[in-house]
Each structure stands twice: as C-alpha cells, then as structure tokens.
ZAGUVO-554197 format. One line per field, with one value per residue (C-alpha): residue in one letter; x, z, y. Coordinates in Angstrom, 1 decimal. Layout:
N
lonu = [a,...]
px = [X,...]
pz = [Z,...]
py = [Y,...]
***
This chain:
432
lonu = [x,x,x,x,x,x,x,x,x,x,x,x,x,x,x,x,x,x,x,x,x,x,x,x,x,x,x,x,x,x,x,x,x,x,x,x,x,x,x,x,x,x,x,x,x,x,x,x,x,x,x,x,x,x,x,x,x,x,x,x,x,x,x,x,x,x,x,x,x,x,x,x,x,x,x,x,x,x,x,x,x,x,x,x,x,x,x,x,x,x,x,x,x,x,x,x,x,x,x,x,x,x,x,x,x,x,x,x,x,x,x,x,x,x,x,x,x,x,x,x,x,x,x,x,x,x,x,x,x,x,x,x,x,x,x,x,x,x,x,x,x,x,x,x,x,x,x,x,x,x,x,x,x,x,x,x,x,x,x,x,x,x,x,x,x,x,x,x,x,x,x,x,x,x,x,x,x,x,x,x,x,x,x,x,x,x,x,x,x,x,x,x,x,x,x,x,x,x,x,x,x,x,x,x,x,x,x,x,x,x,x,x,x,x,x,x,x,x,x,x,x,x,x,x,x,x,x,x,x,x,x,x,x,x,x,x,x,x,x,x,x,x,x,x,x,x,x,x,x,x,x,x,x,x,x,x,x,x,x,x,x,x,x,x,x,x,x,x,x,x,x,x,x,x,x,x,x,x,x,x,x,x,x,x,x,x,x,x,x,x,x,x,x,x,x,x,x,x,x,x,x,x,x,x,x,x,x,x,x,x,x,x,x,x,x,x,x,x,x,x,x,x,x,x,x,x,x,x,x,x,x,x,x,x,x,x,x,x,x,x,x,x,x,x,x,x,x,x,x,x,x,x,x,x,x,x,x,x,x,x,x,x,x,x,x,x,x,x,x,x,x,x,x,x,x,x,x,x,x,x,x,x,x,x,x,x,x,x,x,x,x,x,x,x,x,x,x,x,x,x,x,x,x,x,x,x,x,x,x,x,x,x,x,x,x,x,x,x,x,x,x,x,x,x,x,x,x,x,x,x,x,x]
px = [14.2,17.4,20.6,22.8,25.7,26.1,24.7,26.5,23.9,21.1,19.9,16.6,15.6,11.8,9.4,10.0,12.7,14.3,11.0,11.4,15.1,17.3,15.4,18.1,18.6,21.2,23.8,23.7,24.7,26.6,25.6,27.7,26.0,27.6,27.7,24.6,22.3,20.5,17.4,16.4,12.6,11.0,11.1,13.5,15.4,12.4,12.4,16.1,18.8,21.4,23.8,26.3,25.2,28.0,26.9,30.3,30.6,27.1,28.4,25.2,22.7,20.4,17.2,17.2,13.5,12.0,11.8,14.5,16.0,13.0,12.2,15.7,15.7,19.1,21.0,24.0,26.4,25.8,28.5,27.1,28.5,30.5,28.0,25.0,25.3,21.6,19.4,15.6,13.0,12.6,15.4,16.5,13.3,13.0,16.3,17.1,20.3,21.8,25.2,27.1,26.5,29.7,31.3,29.9,30.3,26.6,25.6,21.9,19.3,16.1,15.3,13.2,15.8,17.2,14.1,14.0,17.7,18.5,22.0,23.3,26.8,28.7,27.8,30.1,29.6,30.8,32.8,30.3,27.4,26.3,27.3,24.4,22.0,23.7,23.3,19.7,18.9,20.7,19.2,15.7,16.7,17.9,14.7,12.6,14.3,13.3,9.7,10.7,12.1,9.0,7.4,4.1,3.7,3.0,4.9,6.0,7.6,10.5,13.5,15.5,16.9,15.0,11.5,10.9,8.5,7.1,6.8,3.8,5.6,8.3,7.8,10.9,11.8,13.0,13.9,14.2,15.3,12.9,9.5,7.8,4.0,3.8,2.1,2.3,0.0,0.1,0.0,3.0,4.6,8.4,11.2,14.8,17.3,20.5,23.5,24.0,27.4,28.0,31.6,33.4,36.7,39.1,38.2,34.5,33.1,30.4,30.3,27.3,27.8,24.8,25.5,22.7,22.3,20.0,17.7,14.1,12.1,8.5,5.4,2.5,-0.6,-2.5,-0.3,-0.5,-0.2,-1.3,1.1,3.9,2.1,3.3,0.1,1.2,1.1,-2.3,-4.5,-7.6,-9.6,-13.3,-16.7,-19.2,-22.5,-21.1,-18.0,-14.4,-12.8,-9.5,-9.5,-6.4,-6.4,-3.7,-5.8,-8.8,-6.8,-5.4,-9.0,-9.7,-6.7,-7.9,-11.4,-9.8,-12.2,-10.1,-9.4,-6.1,-7.2,-10.3,-12.2,-14.7,-16.3,-17.3,-18.6,-20.8,-22.1,-23.1,-24.8,-26.9,-27.8,-28.9,-31.1,-32.8,-33.6,-35.0,-38.7,-39.2,-42.8,-41.7,-38.9,-41.1,-43.7,-41.0,-40.1,-41.1,-40.0,-39.5,-39.1,-37.5,-37.7,-36.6,-37.3,-35.1,-36.4,-34.3,-35.8,-34.7,-32.9,-33.4,-35.3,-33.4,-35.1,-33.2,-34.7,-33.6,-35.2,-34.6,-36.1,-35.5,-36.3,-34.8,-32.4,-30.8,-28.1,-27.1,-30.0,-32.6,-31.5,-32.7,-36.3,-36.4,-34.0,-32.8,-32.4,-31.0,-30.6,-29.9,-30.7,-30.5,-32.6,-32.8,-35.2,-38.5,-41.0,-42.8,-43.6,-40.8,-41.1,-43.7,-47.4,-50.1,-50.8,-47.0,-46.9,-49.9,-48.1,-44.9,-46.8,-48.5,-45.2,-43.7,-46.7,-46.2,-42.6,-43.6,-45.9,-43.1,-40.8,-43.4,-43.9,-40.3,-38.5,-36.8,-34.8,-32.6,-31.8,-31.1,-28.5,-26.8,-26.8,-25.0,-22.4,-21.8,-21.6,-19.1,-16.8,-16.9,-16.1,-13.3,-11.8,-11.9,-10.5,-7.6,-6.9,-6.8,-4.4,-2.0,-2.3,-1.8,0.0,1.8,1.3,1.2,4.3,6.2,5.1,6.2,9.7,10.1,9.0,11.7,14.6,14.0,15.2,18.5,20.3,20.7,19.2,19.1,20.7,22.0,18.5,17.1,19.8,19.1,15.4,15.6,18.2,15.8,12.8,14.8,14.1,10.4,10.1,13.1]
pz = [-9.4,-10.5,-10.2,-8.3,-8.5,-12.3,-13.2,-16.6,-17.8,-17.7,-21.1,-20.6,-17.5,-17.5,-15.4,-11.7,-12.5,-9.1,-7.1,-3.6,-4.3,-2.4,0.6,2.9,1.4,4.0,2.4,-1.2,-2.6,-5.8,-9.1,-12.2,-15.3,-18.4,-22.2,-22.7,-21.5,-24.4,-22.9,-19.7,-19.4,-17.3,-13.5,-13.9,-10.7,-8.5,-4.9,-4.6,-2.4,-5.2,-4.5,-7.3,-10.7,-13.1,-16.8,-18.3,-19.8,-21.3,-24.9,-26.5,-24.6,-27.2,-25.4,-22.4,-21.6,-20.0,-16.2,-16.4,-13.0,-11.3,-7.8,-7.3,-4.3,-2.9,-6.1,-5.8,-8.6,-12.2,-14.7,-18.2,-21.2,-23.6,-26.5,-24.5,-25.1,-25.1,-22.1,-22.3,-20.4,-16.7,-16.8,-13.2,-12.1,-8.4,-7.3,-4.5,-3.5,-7.0,-7.1,-10.2,-13.8,-15.6,-18.0,-21.2,-22.7,-22.9,-26.0,-25.1,-22.3,-21.3,-18.5,-16.8,-17.2,-13.8,-12.4,-8.6,-8.3,-5.6,-4.9,-8.4,-8.5,-11.4,-14.9,-17.9,-20.9,-24.5,-25.7,-28.6,-26.2,-26.6,-23.3,-23.4,-23.7,-20.8,-18.6,-19.5,-18.9,-15.6,-14.4,-15.0,-13.1,-10.2,-10.3,-10.3,-7.1,-5.3,-5.1,-2.5,-0.3,-0.3,3.0,4.1,7.2,8.9,9.1,12.6,12.2,10.7,11.9,9.9,7.5,7.7,7.9,10.0,9.5,11.4,9.1,9.4,7.2,9.6,12.7,12.2,12.0,8.7,7.4,4.2,3.2,4.6,2.8,2.5,3.0,5.0,8.4,11.3,10.8,7.0,5.5,3.1,0.9,0.8,-1.1,-0.3,-2.0,-3.4,-5.2,-8.1,-9.8,-12.9,-14.0,-16.6,-16.2,-19.1,-19.0,-19.8,-16.3,-15.4,-11.7,-10.0,-6.8,-4.8,-1.9,0.5,1.4,4.4,3.0,1.8,-0.9,0.4,-1.8,-1.0,0.7,-2.6,-3.9,-0.7,-1.4,0.6,-1.4,1.1,4.2,6.0,5.3,6.3,10.0,10.1,7.6,9.2,7.4,8.1,6.6,5.2,3.7,3.4,1.5,2.9,2.7,3.9,5.9,6.7,10.2,9.2,6.3,8.5,11.1,8.4,7.3,10.9,10.7,7.4,8.8,12.0,13.9,17.1,20.0,21.5,23.2,24.8,21.5,22.9,24.9,21.8,20.2,23.2,23.3,19.7,20.3,23.2,21.1,18.1,20.2,22.1,18.8,17.2,16.3,17.1,15.8,12.5,12.4,13.1,10.5,7.8,8.3,5.3,2.8,-0.8,-4.0,-7.2,-10.1,-13.7,-16.4,-19.5,-22.2,-24.9,-28.1,-28.5,-25.1,-21.4,-19.8,-16.9,-13.8,-11.5,-8.0,-5.2,-1.7,0.9,4.3,6.8,8.0,7.2,10.2,11.9,14.4,16.4,18.9,16.3,14.5,17.6,17.2,13.5,11.7,8.3,5.3,1.8,-1.0,-4.7,-6.9,-10.6,-12.0,-15.5,-17.4,-19.3,-16.5,-15.9,-12.2,-10.8,-8.0,-5.2,-5.9,-4.6,-1.8,-1.0,-0.7,1.7,3.9,3.8,4.7,7.6,8.8,8.7,10.6,13.3,13.6,14.0,16.8,18.4,18.1,19.6,22.6,23.3,22.4,25.4,24.9,27.9,26.9,23.4,24.6,26.9,24.2,21.8,24.5,25.4,21.7,21.0,23.9,22.9,19.3,20.2,22.6,19.9,17.2,19.4,20.4,16.7,15.9,18.6,18.0,14.2,13.6,17.0,16.4,20.0,20.8,17.9,18.7,22.3,21.3,18.7,21.1,23.6,21.1,19.0,22.0,22.1,19.8,17.0,13.6,10.4,10.4,13.9,15.3,13.3,14.6,18.2,17.9,16.1,18.6,21.4,19.9,18.6,21.7,21.3,17.6,16.7]
py = [-34.4,-32.6,-34.7,-32.2,-34.7,-34.2,-30.8,-30.9,-33.4,-30.8,-29.6,-27.8,-25.8,-25.7,-23.6,-24.2,-26.7,-26.4,-26.2,-27.8,-28.6,-29.0,-30.2,-28.8,-25.4,-24.4,-26.8,-25.4,-22.0,-22.4,-24.0,-24.5,-25.9,-27.4,-27.3,-29.5,-26.7,-25.1,-23.5,-21.7,-21.1,-18.4,-18.9,-21.9,-21.0,-20.2,-21.4,-22.1,-20.5,-20.4,-17.5,-18.0,-19.2,-20.1,-20.5,-19.8,-23.3,-23.2,-22.6,-24.1,-22.0,-20.6,-19.6,-17.3,-16.5,-13.5,-13.8,-16.5,-15.9,-14.3,-15.5,-16.9,-14.6,-15.4,-14.9,-12.5,-13.3,-14.6,-15.5,-15.6,-17.6,-15.3,-15.5,-14.3,-10.5,-9.5,-9.9,-10.2,-8.2,-9.0,-11.5,-10.6,-9.0,-8.3,-9.9,-7.5,-9.3,-9.4,-7.7,-8.7,-10.0,-10.8,-13.3,-11.7,-8.2,-7.1,-5.2,-4.6,-5.0,-3.4,-0.9,-3.6,-6.4,-5.5,-3.9,-4.1,-5.1,-2.6,-3.8,-4.2,-2.7,-4.3,-5.5,-6.3,-4.0,-4.4,-1.3,-0.9,-0.4,3.3,5.0,7.4,4.5,2.7,5.8,6.1,2.4,2.3,5.5,4.0,0.9,2.9,5.0,1.8,0.6,3.7,2.4,-0.2,2.6,4.8,5.7,7.0,9.1,12.4,15.7,16.5,19.9,21.9,23.9,26.4,23.8,20.5,19.0,15.9,13.0,10.0,6.9,4.6,2.1,1.1,3.3,5.4,9.1,10.6,14.1,16.1,19.5,22.1,21.9,25.3,25.7,22.6,22.1,19.5,16.6,16.8,13.3,12.7,10.2,10.5,8.8,8.1,10.4,8.8,10.1,7.6,7.3,5.2,4.6,2.4,0.5,-0.3,-4.0,-3.2,-3.4,-0.9,0.1,1.4,3.3,4.4,6.7,7.4,11.0,10.2,12.8,12.2,14.0,14.5,14.6,16.8,15.5,15.7,12.9,10.9,7.2,4.1,2.0,2.3,1.2,-1.9,-3.7,-7.2,-6.3,-4.7,-6.6,-8.1,-10.8,-10.7,-11.6,-9.1,-10.3,-13.8,-12.6,-12.7,-9.3,-7.9,-4.6,-2.7,-1.1,1.5,2.7,3.1,5.0,7.3,8.1,9.1,11.4,12.8,13.6,14.9,12.7,12.6,14.9,16.1,19.3,20.8,20.9,18.4,21.2,23.0,19.8,19.0,22.5,22.2,18.9,20.5,23.5,21.3,19.0,22.0,23.7,20.5,20.4,16.7,16.6,18.0,15.6,12.6,13.7,13.9,10.2,8.1,5.5,6.7,4.6,5.7,3.2,3.4,0.8,0.7,-1.6,-3.2,-4.6,-8.2,-8.2,-8.1,-5.2,-3.5,-2.0,0.3,0.8,3.1,2.8,5.5,5.6,8.4,12.0,15.4,15.0,12.0,11.2,8.2,8.6,9.3,6.1,4.2,5.4,6.2,3.8,4.9,2.6,2.9,0.4,0.4,-2.5,-3.4,-6.3,-7.7,-10.0,-9.9,-9.4,-6.2,-7.0,-5.0,-2.4,-2.3,-2.8,-0.5,-3.0,-3.1,0.7,0.7,-1.8,0.3,3.4,1.6,0.4,3.9,5.3,2.6,3.6,7.3,6.4,4.5,7.5,9.9,7.5,7.0,10.2,11.9,15.2,14.7,11.1,12.4,14.8,12.3,9.6,11.9,12.9,9.2,8.3,11.1,10.1,6.5,7.3,9.7,7.1,4.4,6.7,7.9,4.3,3.4,6.3,5.2,1.4,1.5,4.8,5.6,9.3,10.5,8.5,10.0,13.5,13.1,11.9,14.6,17.4,16.2,15.7,18.8,20.8,18.9,21.3,18.7,18.8,16.9,13.4,13.8,14.4,11.5,9.1,10.2,9.7,6.4,5.1,5.9,4.1,1.1,-1.1,-0.3,-1.0,-3.2]
***
C-alpha cells in the first residue's frame, strides 16, 4: 500500500501502483512526488482521483513509459520535471479532463501522446520545437478528439440555409449547413464542427482554443456508422444455441428503418391487396409437389492430412411465406467436417427415409391447407410485424416523437442554432 504520508520516498511507480487507493477517493486530489522517483511504468496512476500531479521535484526520473498516465481519469493538471522534454506515445491517452501540461519545455511528442484529451488547452513548448510540426501534431490531436463527438441519426428536413437531424446517440436535435441531394429519413453520421486556434506566448506556453460553432458536418448514408450509437442503454444479453451473445436494440431498429419495414401512412392497403392477389393466384398443388429436401456434398482430399467434407441441406418449395411455413416447414444448414473417414453424407437408406418424410409432410399440407386461412394469416402476421416494428422504432429511436416536435417548431420562424435550442429545451424534461 502506498504511504501517502511520505510520497517523497517513492522510487518506482509500477503498473496499477495506486489501484484501490485511497479508499476514500473524495478526500484526495493532489499528489506531489519527490527526487527519489526514477521510473513511471504504464498505467501507474490507474483508478485514482488525482486532479493535480506535481513531478517538478523528480529530478532523477529517467523512465516515463508509454500509457504512463492512462486511466487517471480525473487528472487535470500535470507539472513535469524540467529535464523531461520528450513525451512517449499514449502518455496521456484518453484523459478527457486534462487541461494543462507545464513545468518543462517540450521538444517533442507524438500525435497520439495526447489522443482523446478533448479539453487540453495549454502545454509548455521549447522555442526550438519546430512550429510547423507543433501545428501538425496538435491538429491531429484535435481531429482525434472529434470521434467522441460523433453522432448517428436521421435527417428530418431542411430550410433555405440549414439541414436538421435527430440523433439516436443522445436523443437531441442538431443541424448543419444545408446538405444538397438529401431527403428526410436518410440515415446519417455527423461530426461536431470546431474552430481551433493555436497560439504561442513569449514564455513558451502554447494555448489551444476550441470554439464550438454549433454546426455539424454530415456524412452521407453510404458512410453511415453504428460506432456512435449509445449502445450501453440498449444492449441485451441473451443466449443462442447455448452461447451468450449481446444484441443491440438500436441496431435492430435501424435495420427496420433501412428496410422500410414499418408503416406510417395507408401503404398497408396496397400490401394487403398484394397478399390477397398472390394467394389467389397460387397453384397450391404445384407448390406442394415442389417441396423436397436436397443435399449437396463435396469431398476434398488431402494427401497426408485430413479430408474435408462440405455438406449443404436445403428443404423447401419454390415459394414460401409465414403461413406456408406452418404446413411445409423450410430448413437450411451448412456443415464442414474433417477426418479420415469416407462415411460422410446420407446413405441410400437415409435418403429413402428423408423422401418418405417429405411425402408425409406433403400429405399433411394437402389435408390442412385453406386458402381463406392463408390470406387471414398473412394479414394478421403483417399487422403484428408492423406493430412490433413501429414500436421498436419509437422505443429505441424515438423517431415519431422527434418528427412531431420538428414539424411544430419549424413553423416558429426560427432557424439554425435558435431552432435547435428551442427544440432541445422542449425535450429536456423528457430526455434529461
């Protein structure tokens, strides 16, 4: 356990040195280490709430490892010893609260040294540090931090100057400059637009000013990304074939949106008419006779090694739908087997049993098929599917809610940031 009463005695900060310390994290925020410290290993400050780290007296510090300060999530200010002028890769990786790194005139660092440091606004630079290189490195750092601000959503509409979006990531409205050749319901990924200013003071300090322009830059639906969904709220853990898998309800709802497998108008009338026409034109005897199980097997031999057998089984007829599945159930499988045996695939006796089973299923279908029930089953299935899909869109994407708010406020005479502020203020009590 680290002796916080005498931090000057510390000589080597190993991996997870501060893990589970202090027990009462609310009482500790500043740490000053002394001249005996000579090495800081990766992740040494993980799981602490240190806000200010003073290393200015660590004159014997010789090793500063990659990822040295990573996961010190509350860190805001770091004072380095004067002789540490080069920083390794990922030294401050992901420290979103980090604001200043001072104490030493830096002569070099990497673009990923400060990756993810969204609030970095001051670092101390040696005059010999090439200014063009500084601009390039800092520009890359600022670019990296935009990833955390990415959003995924749907395009609501446009006015003369702006295009408006509903974000599935945080259930908020956003806008960008008007996007040409775009349509309502387009799925988009969009990124926050900042005006970044980098300036230098006479004493060697480099200031980074990031001014939000409120605006967003949208990416076309072809480049749509699931990366910016708020997955933690809609992940569902379930079992499938004995394996634990994680499903995301927002992702499933977006697929419904992609396939347009939902209903907002009277389109259902056309769908039902098509169902009725299809069933009335169906030659049921021809359909039943086409029902069979087919096998496709391929054996690949390897001298001195395992043979491999690929088998595909497909059972069904030339047409199927949810009702037909109840009387002529389909089946598909693909398997790959390896070994030295040649007894793969169904035997002649197996094939006869399979053919007999298919014939029995055909007789069952002939005895139980009813055209009126067929039509009603498809209509009921369609209504149930549409209801569940619309419910999913509203539960996990809140699309109708967003469209209703947008349709009301777009007539208010406001546009751009003023319209966005009004709409978001209105929904704040609903989605805080």
